[in-house]
C-alpha positions in Angstrom: -4.9 39.8 -26.1 -7.3 41.0 -22.5 -9.7 38.3 -21.6 -12.7 38.0 -18.9 -11.0 35.3 -16.2 -14.7 34.3 -15.1 -16.2 34.1 -18.4 -13.6 31.3 -19.7 -12.9 29.2 -16.9 -17.1 29.1 -16.5 -17.0 28.2 -20.1 -14.8 25.3 -19.3 -11.6 26.4 -20.0 -8.5 27.1 -18.2 -6.4 29.6 -17.5 -2.7 28.2 -18.2 0.4 29.2 -17.1 1.2 29.9 -21.1 0.5 33.8 -21.8 -2.1 33.5 -24.8 -2.9 29.2 -24.4 -5.9 28.1 -22.7 -7.0 24.4 -22.1 -10.6 22.9 -22.8 -12.1 20.6 -19.8 -14.5 18.1 -21.2 -17.1 16.2 -19.1 -17.5 12.5 -18.9 -19.7 11.8 -16.2 -19.4 8.6 -14.5 -16.4 8.3 -16.3 -18.0 6.6 -18.9 -18.0 7.8 -22.7 -19.3 6.3 -26.1 -16.3 5.5 -28.2 -17.3 7.6 -31.1 -16.5 10.9 -29.5 -13.5 10.3 -29.3 -12.8 11.4 -33.0 -14.1 14.8 -31.5 -11.3 14.7 -29.1 -9.1 14.1 -31.0 -9.9 16.5 -33.9 -9.9 19.1 -31.5 -6.6 17.7 -30.2 -4.8 17.8 -33.6 -6.3 21.1 -34.9 -6.2 23.7 -32.0 -3.5 22.1 -29.5 -0.3 20.5 -29.8 -2.0 16.7 -30.4 -2.2 15.6 -27.0 -5.1 14.4 -24.5 -4.0 14.9 -20.0 -6.8 12.3 -18.9 -7.8 14.7 -15.9 -7.6 13.3 -11.8 -11.9 13.9 -12.1 -12.4 11.0 -15.8 -12.3 13.9 -17.7 -10.6 14.7 -20.6 -8.1 18.2 -20.8 -7.0 19.3 -24.0 -4.3 21.3 -23.9 -2.3 24.3 -25.3 -5.5 26.1 -27.5 -5.3 29.8 -28.8 -8.2 31.9 -26.5 -9.5 33.5 -30.3 -10.2 29.4 -31.4 -13.1 29.0 -28.1 -16.2 30.0 -30.5 -15.0 27.6 -33.1 -14.5 24.6 -30.2 -17.3 25.1 -28.6 -19.7 25.0 -32.0 -17.5 21.3 -32.1 -18.6 20.0 -28.9 -22.3 20.4 -28.8 -22.5 17.0 -29.7 -20.6 15.6 -26.4 -22.8 18.3 -24.5 -25.9 16.6 -25.9 -24.8 13.4 -25.3 -24.7 14.7 -21.8 -28.7 14.2 -21.6 -29.1 17.1 -19.9 -32.6 19.6 -19.6 -30.6 22.4 -21.2 -31.0 24.5 -24.4 -28.6 23.4 -26.4 -26.3 25.7 -28.3 -23.0 26.5 -29.6 -21.5 28.5 -26.6 -20.2 25.8 -25.3 -20.2 24.3 -21.6 -22.8 26.8 -19.4 -21.2 26.2 -16.1 -17.5 23.9 -14.7 -18.3 25.2 -10.9 -19.5 21.5 -10.2 -17.2 19.2 -11.1 -17.4 16.1 -13.8 -18.9 13.7 -11.5 -16.8 10.9 -11.3 -17.8 6.8 -11.0 -15.6 3.5 -10.2 -16.8 1.1 -13.4 -19.5 -0.2 -11.1 -21.9 -3.5 -11.8 -21.9 -3.5 -15.6 -18.4 -5.3 -15.0 -16.6 -5.5 -11.6 -18.3 -8.5 -9.5 -18.0 -6.1 -6.0 -19.7 -3.2 -6.9 -23.6 -3.1 -5.7 -25.1 -0.9 -8.2 -24.3 0.9 -11.8 -22.4 4.0 -10.6 -22.1 5.4 -14.3 -26.0 5.2 -13.9 -26.1 7.0 -10.5 -23.6 9.8 -11.9 -25.6 10.7 -15.0 -28.9 10.6 -12.6 -26.5 13.6 -9.8 -25.3 15.4 -13.1 -28.5 15.7 -14.4 -30.0 17.0 -11.4 -27.2 19.0 -10.3 -25.4 19.9 -13.5 -25.2 23.1 -14.6 -24.3 25.1 -11.5 -21.6 28.1 -10.3 -21.0 26.6 -6.9 -17.6 24.1 -6.5 -19.5 20.9 -5.9 -16.6 17.7 -6.2 -19.0 14.6 -6.1 -17.9 10.7 -6.9 -19.6 7.4 -6.8 -18.1 4.1 -5.9 -19.5 1.1 -6.7 -18.5 -0.6 -2.9 -16.6 0.2 0.5 -13.2 -0.9 -1.7 -13.9 2.7 -2.4 -12.0 2.7 -5.7 -13.2 6.0 -6.5 -11.6 7.5 -3.3 -15.3 9.0 -2.4 -13.8 10.0 0.8 -11.7 12.1 -0.5 -15.2 14.2 -2.0 -17.7 16.8 -0.9 -19.8 14.0 -1.7 -18.9 10.8 -1.6 -22.0 8.0 -2.3 -20.9 4.2 -1.6 -23.2 1.7 -3.7 -24.0 -0.9 -0.4 -26.5 -3.7 -0.4 -28.2 -5.5 2.5 -27.6 -9.1 2.4 -30.2 -11.5 2.0 -30.0 -15.1 3.8 -31.5 -18.1 2.7 -31.1 -20.7 5.8 -32.0 -23.6 3.5 -29.0 -23.3 1.5 -26.3 -22.7 3.6 -24.1 -25.8 4.2 -22.6 -23.6 7.9 -19.3 -23.7 5.9 -18.2 -20.5 7.2 -16.9 -19.6 4.3 -18.6 -16.2 4.7 -18.1 -15.4 8.8 -14.4 -16.2 8.1 -13.7 -13.3 4.9 -16.1 -11.3 7.1 -13.5 -11.5 9.9 -10.2 -10.7 8.0 -11.2 -8.6 5.6 -14.8 -6.8 6.6 -15.8 -5.9 9.9 -16.6 -8.8 11.7 -20.5 -8.6 11.4 -21.5 -12.5 10.6 -20.8 -15.4 13.2 -21.7 -18.6 13.1 -24.9 -19.9 15.8 -26.4 -23.5 16.0 -25.3 -24.4 12.6 -26.7 -20.7 10.9 -25.3 -17.4 10.2 -26.5 -14.3 12.0 -25.7 -10.9 10.9 -24.6 -8.0 13.2 -26.5 -5.4 11.6 -24.8 -2.4 13.5 -21.4 -3.9 12.1 -22.6 -5.0 8.6 -21.2 -1.9 5.8 -23.4 -3.8 2.9 -20.5 -5.1 1.2 -21.4 -7.8 0.0 -18.5 -9.6 0.7 -20.6 -12.7 2.3 -22.8 -12.7 -1.0 -19.4 -12.9 -3.3 -18.0 -16.0 -0.5 -20.7 -18.1 -0.5 -20.6 -21.5 -2.8 -24.5 -22.4 -2.1 -25.9 -19.1 -3.3 -27.5 -18.6 1.0 -26.5 -14.7 0.4 -27.5 -12.3 -2.0 -28.2 -9.0 -3.0 -31.2 -6.7 -2.1 -33.8 -6.1 -4.6 -33.4 -2.2 -3.5 -30.1 -0.8 -3.7 -29.0 1.6 -0.8 -26.2 3.8 -0.6 -23.7 5.6 2.2 -22.8 9.3 2.0 -19.9 10.5 3.3 -19.4 13.8 3.3 -16.7 17.1 3.4 -14.0 15.0 2.6 -11.2 17.3 1.2 -7.1 18.2 0.0 -5.7 21.4 -0.1 -3.6 24.2 1.2 -5.7 24.5 4.7 -6.8 21.3 6.4 -6.8 17.9 3.9 -9.3 15.7 5.7 -11.2 12.5 4.7 -15.1 12.7 4.8 -17.2 11.4 7.1 -20.0 8.9 7.4 -23.6 11.2 7.0 -26.3 9.1 6.3 -26.7 4.8 5.5 -28.9 2.7 4.3 -30.4 5.6 2.4 -32.2 5.3 -1.4 -31.2 7.0 -3.9 -34.0 9.5 -4.0 -32.5 10.9 -0.4 -29.0 11.2 -1.9 -30.3 13.3 -5.1 -32.5 15.0 -3.2 -29.7 16.0 -0.4 -27.1 16.8 -3.2 -30.1 19.2 -4.9 -30.3 20.8 -1.5 -27.3 21.2 -0.1 -26.8 24.0 -3.7 -29.7 26.3 -1.5 -28.1 25.8 1.7 -24.4 27.0 -0.4 -26.7 29.6 -1.8 -27.6 31.4 1.5 -24.1 30.8 3.8 -21.3 31.1 1.1 -19.2 34.3 1.9 -18.8 36.3 -1.2 -16.4 38.4 -0.3 -14.0 35.2 -1.2 -13.3 34.3 -4.8 -14.5 31.0 -4.1 -15.3 28.9 -0.7 -14.8 25.6 -0.3 -18.2 23.8 0.8 -16.7 22.4 3.8 -15.6 25.5 5.4 -18.8 26.8 4.7 -20.0 23.6 6.7 -17.5 24.4 9.4 -18.1 27.9 10.2 -22.0 27.6 10.1 -21.6 24.0 12.1 -22.7 20.4 11.3 -26.7 20.8 12.7 -27.6 23.8 10.4 -26.6 22.1 7.9 -28.1 18.4 8.9 -31.2 20.6 9.2 -31.4 22.3 5.8 -30.2 19.7 3.6 -32.6 17.0 4.8 -35.9 19.4 4.7 -38.8 18.3 2.7 -36.5 15.4 2.2 -38.8 11.9 2.2 -36.6 9.7 4.4 -36.9 6.4 3.4 -37.2 3.7 6.6 -34.0 1.8 6.6 -31.7 5.4 6.8 -29.9 6.1 9.5 -28.1 9.6 9.7 -25.0 10.7 12.0 -26.4 12.8 14.7 -22.8 14.2 14.9 -19.9 14.5 13.2 -16.4 15.1 14.1 -13.6 15.5 11.0 -9.9 15.3 12.2 -7.6 16.1 8.8 -4.4 17.9 9.9 -3.5 21.6 9.8 -0.4 23.1 7.8 2.1 23.8 10.8 5.0 23.0 12.7 4.9 21.4 15.8 7.0 19.4 17.7 6.6 15.8 15.0 9.2 17.9 12.9 12.7 19.0 13.4 15.5 20.5 11.1 18.6 17.7 10.7 20.8 20.3 9.9 
């Protein structure tokens, strides 16, 4: 049968290796889904697929082995799933309106994890409402603390939830539990002086480890949440690399606005002669300073924020060099 590949993929269906078969990709922002919707996914898999469901690396669901001609029927059935996203779009029976911006993934966050500094699902859904639907290929992930369980450093935008630890000297017993833990497990940002703890703000990464280790509650999380944004990490066939820090101690409003501005940046600079151009390669081509200037335009910066003056990405290229030799 003849199909419009561009239309199919935009509608969140995959072109597969099996002729005549597709796979439905279901968005689950923040990796959090009400259990009632699992019955819809189950029914689609059993009625239209082969009875199996794949959990994707981006925390969505993929239902394989679906006949292309069944797409209109399935699109009607997934309407409740799309409505559950809470987006400001007209609800229809035509399925997902875009698939370019990938499912925004997140660790489980502070609803469950004691290390997390914020509700990552809430933030992921906030970003989803601000960015989706969109056709540009963006990968965004939110992690609750610098442990980075969601692998934010492998995304176009990795948001790391942080806290500015507050110290109450009246509760401190100078046990040095926080100092020893920070030195052993983190950056050594804490030191004891005259029986009080001093925090090196340049070394502190806002992880909150000191808060968890203090037996008397001398350390507490800041009432206001802060975020570190790392950018332009990627895998792929050309130049895999880790994302690098772009912004530290940012407010939520800054984070969301920067991502929204980046869509306009990509729209201006993307190479439209290519079928698809990864955002990181656009930044490589036009330069970090251009990117920084444009995505920070009209952004109201909070007073605590720090922004990288320059960024140098490393990674590696697939090429033969002196590190590899044939054994035969």
